[in-house]
LUMDOVO-568884 format. One record per residue (C-alpha): residue in one letter; x, y, z. Coordinates in pm, whole numbers, padded with zeros to 5 digits, always signed. Each point is the difference from the previous one (the first is absolute). Example, Ala and Ser with C-alpha at 12.3 -4.5 7.8 and 13.67 -1.06 7.14 Angstrom:
LUMDOVO-568884
A+01230-00450+00780 S+00137+00344-00066 
END
This chain:
LUMDOVO-568884
X-05598+01684+13609 X+00372+00082-00023 X+00088+00210-00298 X+00337-00004-00173 X+00327+00119+00150 X+00255+00207-00191 X+00373-00036+00073 X+00211+00290-00124 X+00355-00118-00071 X+00292+00243+00003 X+00360-00096+00089 X-00117-00337+00136 X-00016-00216-00312 X-00046-00337+00172 X-00271-00233+00125 X+00192-00142+00300 X+00021+00212+00315 X-00225+00264-00148 X-00223+00118+00286 X-00237+00196-00224 X-00059-00301-00223 X-00041-00230+00300 X-00254+00236+00156 X-00205+00008-00318 X+00007-00379-00035 X-00094-00051+00366 X-00304+00221-00043 X-00154-00244-00243 X-00162+00068-00333 X+00164+00109-00321 X+00334+00181-00009 X+00127+00236-00271 X+00360+00121-00012 X+00102+00340-00138 X+00328+00157-00101 X+00006+00369-00093 X+00290+00148-00196 X-00029+00350+00144 X+00233+00244-00172 X-00236+00295+00039 X-00062+00059+00371 X+00187+00297+00140 X+00339-00086+00146 X+00007-00362-00121 X+00346-00062-00145 X-00012-00161-00346 X+00176-00335-00022 X+00339-00027-00164 X+00056-00207-00312 X+00141-00309+00172 X-00278+00006+00260 X-00263+00014-00271 X+00149-00309-00163 X-00011-00186+00332 X-00355+00112+00070 X-00125-00141-00330 X+00133-00347+00070 X-00090+00000+00369 X-00360+00095-00080 X-00019-00279-00257 X+00119-00244+00265 X-00242+00137+00260 X-00290-00038-00243 X+00086-00369-00034 X+00021-00052+00375 X-00334+00171+00056 X-00159-00192-00285 X+00090-00322+00180 X-00203+00130+00294 X-00295+00092-00220 X+00068+00373+00037 X+00010+00229-00305 X+00262+00274-00015 X-00136+00327-00136 X+00254+00244-00146 X-00078+00370-00026 X+00209+00306-00076 X-00065+00347+00139 X-00069+00178+00328 X-00062-00248+00278 X-00244+00236+00175 X-00230-00037-00300 X+00068-00360-00101 X-00019-00187+00332 X-00357+00115+00085 X-00100-00053-00362 X+00124-00360-00007 X-00151-00069+00342 X-00339+00102-00138 X+00045-00204-00317 X+00101-00305+00205 X-00301+00052+00229 X+00248-00002+00288 X-00096+00140+00338 X+00335-00078+00167 X+00335+00128-00126 X+00335-00114+00138 X+00358+00107-00058 X+00342-00012+00164 X+00139+00328+00124 X+00247+00226-00179 X+00233+00247+00173 X+00089+00271-00250 X-00176+00331+00070 X-00172+00036-00343 X-00116-00361+00016 X-00140+00046+00351 X-00201+00302-00115 X-00144-00199-00289 X-00089-00289+00228 X-00161+00227+00258 X-00218+00168-00261 X-00114-00333-00144 X-00073-00136+00347 X-00205+00309+00086 X-00205-00022-00319 X-00064-00373+00018 X-00106+00012+00362 X-00230+00293-00067 X-00178-00226-00250 X-00052-00266+00264 X+00283-00234-00091 X+00228-00190+00235 X+00363+00107-00048 X+00303-00151+00175 X+00374+00030-00045 X+00276-00222+00133 X+00371-00007+00084 X+00176-00213-00260 X+00319+00163-00130 X+00188+00096+00318 X+00084-00207+00305 X-00077+00300+00223 X-00218+00288-00103 X+00161+00344+00033 X-00215+00127+00287 X+00080-00306+00211 X+00377+00059+00030 X+00080+00326+00177 X+00259+00139+00237 X-00068+00034+00371 X-00133+00351-00064 X-00222-00119-00283 X+00226+00128-00275 X+00155-00150-00311 X+00329-00188+00002 X+00274+00159-00209 X+00268-00263+00072 X-00036-00359-00107 X+00148-00187+00298 X-00247+00126+00263 X-00281-00026-00255 X+00074-00366-00064 X+00043-00070+00369 X-00347+00147+00060 X-00141-00221-00276 X+00157-00308+00155 X-00151+00089+00337 X-00347-00008-00151 X-00205-00320-00037 X+00133-00228-00270 X-00146+00054-00348 X-00321-00193-00055 X+00002-00332-00181 X-00078+00016-00373 X-00350-00089-00115 X-00067-00288-00239 X-00152+00055-00340 X-00380+00020+00031 X-00231-00272-00131 X-00178+00040-00329 X-00259+00276-00005 X-00364-00040-00086 X-00096+00061-00360 X-00287+00213-00121 X+00119+00360+00032 X-00101+00259-00257 X+00222+00005-00305 X+00226+00307+00013 X+00174+00133-00312 X+00379+00005+00013 X+00280+00158-00198 X+00229-00230-00194 X+00343-00010+00164 X+00178+00021-00335 X-00184+00324-00079 X+00179+00167+00289 X+00328-00042-00191 X+00206-00040+00316 X+00265-00198-00187 X+00248+00196-00211 X-00015-00012-00376 X+00176+00180-00284 X+00250-00084+00135 X-00059-00287+00241 X+00287+00049+00245 X-00133-00252+00256 X+00170-00314-00131 X+00246-00005+00289 X-00282+00043+00251 X-00184-00295-00147 X+00314-00216+00014 X+00062+00096+00364 X-00346-00002+00155 X-00328-00186+00007 X-00248+00234+00169 X-00294-00137+00193 X-00082-00164+00332 X+00087-00362-00093 X+00351+00099-00114 X+00038+00221+00307 X-00077-00290+00232 X+00248-00222-00182 X+00267+00269+00031 X-00064+00033+00374 X+00032-00374+00048 X+00325-00011-00197 X+00148+00281+00205 X-00106-00145+00334 X+00128-00343-00098 X+00335+00093-00156 X+00080+00366+00058 X-00113+00110+00343 X+00271-00176+00200 X+00280+00180-00188 X-00181+00330-00041 X+00188+00191+00269 X+00339-00112-00130 X-00056+00032-00374 X-00265+00266-00052 X+00250+00280-00073 X+00174-00183-00284 X-00178+00083-00325 X+00180-00274-00190 X-00180-00264+00206 X-00365-00093-00022 X-00041+00060+00371 X-00288+00245+00033 X-00366-00092+00024 X-00119+00175-00320 X-00331+00048+00181 X-00016+00379-00015 X-00233+00020-00303 X-00215-00274+00152 X-00052+00214+00309 X-00036+00320-00200 X-00291-00143-00202 X-00139-00202+00287 X+00042-00336-00170 X+00129-00100+00342 X-00104+00159+00326 X+00267+00103+00251 X-00176-00230+00250 X+00059-00300-00224 X+00363+00091-00055 X+00055+00068+00370 X-00142-00328+00123 X+00178-00207-00266 X+00332+00158+00101 X-00064-00042+00372 X-00097-00364-00046 X+00322-00065-00191 X+00209+00161+00277 X+00326+00177-00063 X-00173+00286-00180 X+00043+00284+00251 X+00198+00218-00241 X-00256-00053-00270 X-00280+00092+00241 X+00183+00327+00064 X-00029+00075-00372 X-00376-00041+00033 X+00029+00245+00289 X+00181+00251-00222 X-00290-00023-00247 X-00240+00069+00287 X+00211+00299+00106 X-00025+00147-00350 X-00378-00028-00004 X-00038+00140+00349 X+00215+00294-00107 X-00217+00059-00308 X-00306+00001+00222 X+00152+00289+00196 X+00159+00177-00299 X-00228-00051-00304 X+00219+00208-00233 X+00296-00231+00057 X+00079-00018-00375 X+00027+00375-00047 X+00117+00164+00324 X+00304-00050+00218 X-00089-00145+00339 X+00281+00209+00143 X-00090+00359-00090 X+00362+00118+00010 X+00055-00194-00321 X-00234+00240-00176 X+00305+00226-00005 X+00227-00253-00162 X+00179+00175-00289 X-00081-00235-00288 X+00198+00116-00303 X-00148+00037-00346 X-00110-00344-00120 X+00261-00175-00213 X-00222-00172-00257 X+00289-00194-00152 X+00100-00142+00339 X-00359-00090+00079 X-00037-00175-00336 X+00320-00197+00062 X-00126-00106+00341 X-00336-00114-00134 X+00161-00201-00278 X+00274-00156+00214 X+00277+00185-00184 X+00173+00178+00287 X+00329-00187-00026 X-00047-00124+00357 X-00046-00376-00035 X-00223-00067+00301 X-00223+00297-00076 X-00028-00097-00365 X-00077-00361+00087 X-00280+00105+00234 X-00160+00239-00246 X+00008-00257-00278 X-00145-00268+00224 X-00279+00245+00082 X-00078+00070-00365 X+00011-00366-00097 X-00192-00153+00291 X-00189+00278+00178 X+00195-00086+00314 X+00333+00077+00164 X+00185-00160+00289 X-00054+00207+00315 X+00370+00059+00074 X+00045+00127-00353 X-00307+00223+00028 X+00174+00185+00281 X+00318+00034-00205 X-00166+00132-00316 X-00215+00240+00202 X+00300+00133+00189 X+00189+00046-00327 X-00283+00202-00151 X-00059+00222+00302 X+00350+00039+00143 X+00234-00042-00295 X-00214+00150-00276 X-00176+00241+00239 X-00338-00071-00157 X-00311+00045+00213 X-00119-00327+00156 X-00352+00065-00132 X+00122-00048-00357 X+00144-00339+00088 X-00311-00095+00194 X-00216+00074-00304 X+00222-00217-00223 X-00027-00289+00242 X-00375+00056+00019 X-00023-00046-00375 X+00238-00295-00035 X-00040-00215+00313 X-00267-00268+00016 X+00000+00035+00380 X-00013+00380+00032 X-00264+00098+00253 X-00110+00334+00138 X+00184-00045+00330 X+00317-00204-00043 X+00118+00165-00320 X+00017+00362+00123 X+00082-00106+00355 X+00313-00185-00109 X+00108+00278-00234 X-00027+00250+00284 X+00193-00238+00223 X+00291-00006-00244 X-00021+00373-00067 X+00023+00077+00372 X-00323+00196+00002 X-00229-00270+00138 X-00092-00197+00310 X+00287-00182+00172 X+00204+00119-00297 X+00353-00097-00087 X+00206+00313+00079 X+00054+00206-00310 X+00375-00022+00050 X-00024-00379-00034 X+00063-00035-00371 X+00000-00353-00137 X+00322-00052-00194 X-00116-00220-00289 X+00349-00137-00062 X+00045-00107+00362 X-00354-00138+00009 X+00077-00218-00302 X+00324-00122+00155 X-00177-00092+00321 X-00328-00146-00126 X+00081-00117-00355 X+00369-00090+00027 X-00016-00259-00278 X-00199+00234-00225 X-00280-00251-00045 X-00263+00269+00008 X+00195+00255-00198 X+00100-00247-00269 X-00358-00116-00037 X-00148+00343-00054 X+00282+00234-00101 X+00305-00196-00112 X+00093+00283-00238 X+00004+00263+00277 X+00345+00088+00129 X+00122+00249+00258 X-00016+00313-00218 X-00263+00200+00190 X-00176+00296-00156 X+00091+00191+00318 X+00291-00006+00242 X-00130-00194+00302 X+00227+00174+00250 X-00064+00350-00124 X-00376-00049-00024 X-00002-00138+00351 X+00174+00315+00120 X-00251+00213-00191 X-00286-00187+00166 X+00149+00058+00344 X+00044+00372-00075 X-00367+00018-00096 X-00092-00181+00319 X+00203+00254+00200 X-00215+00274-00154 X-00312-00175+00126 X+00146-00033+00350 X+00117+00361+00014 X-00343+00127-00103 X-00179-00163+00293 
END
């Protein structure tokens, strides 16, 4: 007689194209779903405030979707190495399924749980669900890791096409053991005293159903003009799918095939490739958020931190309109247009000469789409210390960027109409100071 199956959800908060869930349903018998809020395992990075808000609502949505399939969602908080085997026993499950993760601390946790469960006679299986190509499948001719995007993406395109997405599974059998669950509200993932998330709630509806609607809207009305309009922050021309992919409300396979079927989405598919590149880089360099990929940047002469300048940057009070608009959009919505992300990051690192890791941590806390790969990867790209990095001497001029990409000030006037060109620093002089610092790095090689 088939016993129950346990599906351990992580950053894959969906029922459609979820290989672990499909495997459990195909096995027959009862299915129990589990989500573990693990803030205790060594090396696991605690979620930022905006991410915690998103997680609350996405879990609530997932619980509803699973309920429709007759599957209970069990919530537990603590070390996954203890909780997953414990819940498996309580659910009388002899098969445990999950979709793979790629951060080094997460892989260690997963390996330990797999070892323990198998030693107790359980079936354990993991699946590819969050990347189009797993990191060990895309290598150079010598078996190494790609450090430049163009040949990396060419290698990906030369591989077999990404698999077709899986449908949602049928309803599961009832009759599994009742497993106690935490109450989601008790986790207090949403902010209170004060509740600063009003702008997030006005901007977003987390959860798989809303994610699928957003994908359809973009494919139907945004994909054709994406290449032409994506750099203009004053237009609603981007997909807004990044948090959907970060939390796994949509799989990259679903997004890929929808875009391919619509045609004309080659530039957008390249953005999916850039996401892949970030995760493949994290797989090779697990300390991506704390160490320069280019070791020579360890010698970069960061000056003493200017707390006032940092505070002005965080609050969108730098006197540079495009920078201020971006930082205020971020605080209000938990999101920022990608072109503007590059501008505000360049301003922090190369005009204020503040270590990229400080900016990366702020984004980690305030972005709803911050993930362990893309967030530090993109900060290192702007800083010049990362893979396929923009040269350090390429300093985004925020005034010129605004003139080119927001000439009618639609974006600036929406988010920072009161900001005028009275910067807290001299853009020309700080650019020269950044280049002098870069020369010190080069001369020390």
